[in-house]
N, C-alpha and C positions, 0 to 999 in steps of 0.2 A: 504493500500500500504506500509505503514511504517513497519508493522509487517512482510510483505513478504520480504522486503529488509533485515531486521535483520536476517531472516532465510536463506538468500542467500548470503553468503560471496563472491561468484564469481560475482554476479550481482553488489554488492557494489564496488568491485574492478573495474569492467568495467565502472560503472557510474563515479567513481573517475577519471579514465583515460580520459574519454571524456571531463569532465569539465576542466581538466588541458589543454587539447589540444585546446578546444574552446576558453578559456580565455587567450591564448597566444596572442590574438589580442590586449589585454589591456596592457600587459607588456612583452617586449622582454627580454627573459632570457634563460640561458642554463639550460636545464632540466636534471634530473637524468639519470642514466644508464638504467632504465627500459624503454623498447621501442627502445633502440638503436639497429641498425642492425649489429653492430660489435660484434664479439665474444670477450670474455675477453682477449684472447691472442692478437687480433688485436688492441684492445684499448691500451694495455700495450706497444705494439710495436710502436704505434703512439705516445704515451706519451714519450717513450724513445727517439724517433727521435726529439721531441721537446726539450728534455734535451740536446741532442747532438748539438742542434743549438743555444744554449744560447749565443754564441759569434758571431752569424750571425743575429743580430736583424735588422729588417727593421727600420732604424732610422727615416724615414719619416712617418711611418705608423700611428702614433698617431695624426698627423696633418690633419684636415679635408680637407683642400685645396690640400694637397699633396697626400691624400689617399681618393679620392672621391668614392661614391657609384656607382658601375658599374652594369648596367642591362644586363644580358645575355652576358657578355663580354668574358667569357671563356667556350667554348662549352663542353669541357671535364668535367669541374667542374659542369656545369649545368646538364650534363648527369648523373654524379655520384649522385647529390642531388635528381634528379627525380627518379633514381633507388631506392634510400633510401626510398622515400615516397611510391613507389610501394610496397616495402616490408612492410611498415607500414600498408598499406591497408590489406595485407594478415594476419597480426598479430592482427589487431583491428577489431573485428566482428561488431562493431557498425558503422564503416565507410564503406560506399559503394565505395567511390573513393575520391582522391585528384585531382581536375581538375584545368586546367589553371595555372599550376605552373610556376612562374616566379622567377628566381634566381638573387638576387642582392648581389654583393660581395665587400668586402674590403680586402686589404692585411692584413695578420695576423701579430702578433708581431714578428715572426721569419720568415726567408726566407723559402719558400716552404709551408707556411701555409696561410689559408684564413678563414675569417669569412663570412658566407653566411646567408642572410636573405631571407627565402623562403616565397613568397606570394602565396597563393592558395585559392581555393574555395572548402571547404570540404562538401561532400554530406553524410549526416547522413541517415541511412536506415529508410525508411518509412516517411521521411520528404522531401517535394518537394523542398523547397528553400535551396540553398547551403549557407554555413556559410563562409564568408571571414575570412581568418586566416593569421597570420604572425608568423613564428618561426625562431629560430636561430640554426644553426649547425656549427661545427668547422671542418675544412678540412685540412688534412695533405697529402702532396704529398709523395708517397712511392718510394721505390728504383727502381721500374719498370716503373715509370712515371704515375702510376695510382693515384687515390685519395681515401683516407679513410675518410668517413663521420661519424661524431659522434655527438650525442646530449649531450654528457657527457665530461666534462673537469675536470681534477684533479689538474693541475698546477694552483696555486693561482695567479701567475703573469698573466697568460693567462685569467683567470676569470676576474681579475681587468681590463685587457686591453679590453675585450669584453664590459664590462660596460662603459668603457671610450668612445669607438667608438659608442656605442648605444646612447650616448648623442650628437653625431654630428648632426648638423642641417638637413642634408640630410636623416639620418636614422629617426630622429624625424618626419620629414615630411612624410616619408613612413608609419610610425606607425600611425600618425594622419589620413592619407588618408584611411588606412585599417580599423581603428576604425570607421570612418564615414560610410564606406561601410557596416561594421558589423551592426551598428545601423540601417541603412536603411533596411537591410535584415530582422532584427528582427521586425521592425515596419511594414514591408510589409506582414508578414505571422504570423497570430495569432497562428497557430499550432506550428511553430518554436519557438515562444516566450514562449508558454506553455511548450514545450519540454525542452527548456533551463532552465526554472524556476524549473521544476521537477528534472532535473539533478543537478542543483545547490543545491537544498534542499537535494537530496540524498548525495551529496558530504559533506554537512554540517553535516548530520546525521552520516556519517562514522567517521568524525573527533570528534564528540561529545563524 
């Protein structure tokens, strides 16, 4: 199997991507631009809007009690995030579907921005048991009142802010609950456990 993987760079890249997605349940982080549904122009536009809002910070946003985690509070934001994951399904051949998506939000560092923690059950092709997952996306309201969703952030202040709110007790509780569900899913299905082990080994081989 190892020899076949070395001869198939496309397979290695696909295995690497699924490992990154699956193990988001362990550590909430903002991932790189690969896999983002935004075009480069849209990302740059969103980042420019962030820069334009430097003097309109949400002063309360860094305080956990003043900026609680809200579940499905904003229908438009939830819709934009779910659209984002539908596009991820189309781009990732190993994922059959992202099911039961629930969107938790906190206000972003600047007005008109949000940090969303998307909780989902990921169905991997040819594996019966779904994988509980949790990942982070950054959301910027556009000039038309829509929302741009990105898994990539360039602004260092925003990156630092996301790490700060990820340490809030309510986010930590969500992460812990998702991790528990993930472990139960792995224990319940020997095939899933084997598949994840194979994928993890393939990921390590790529980095070796």
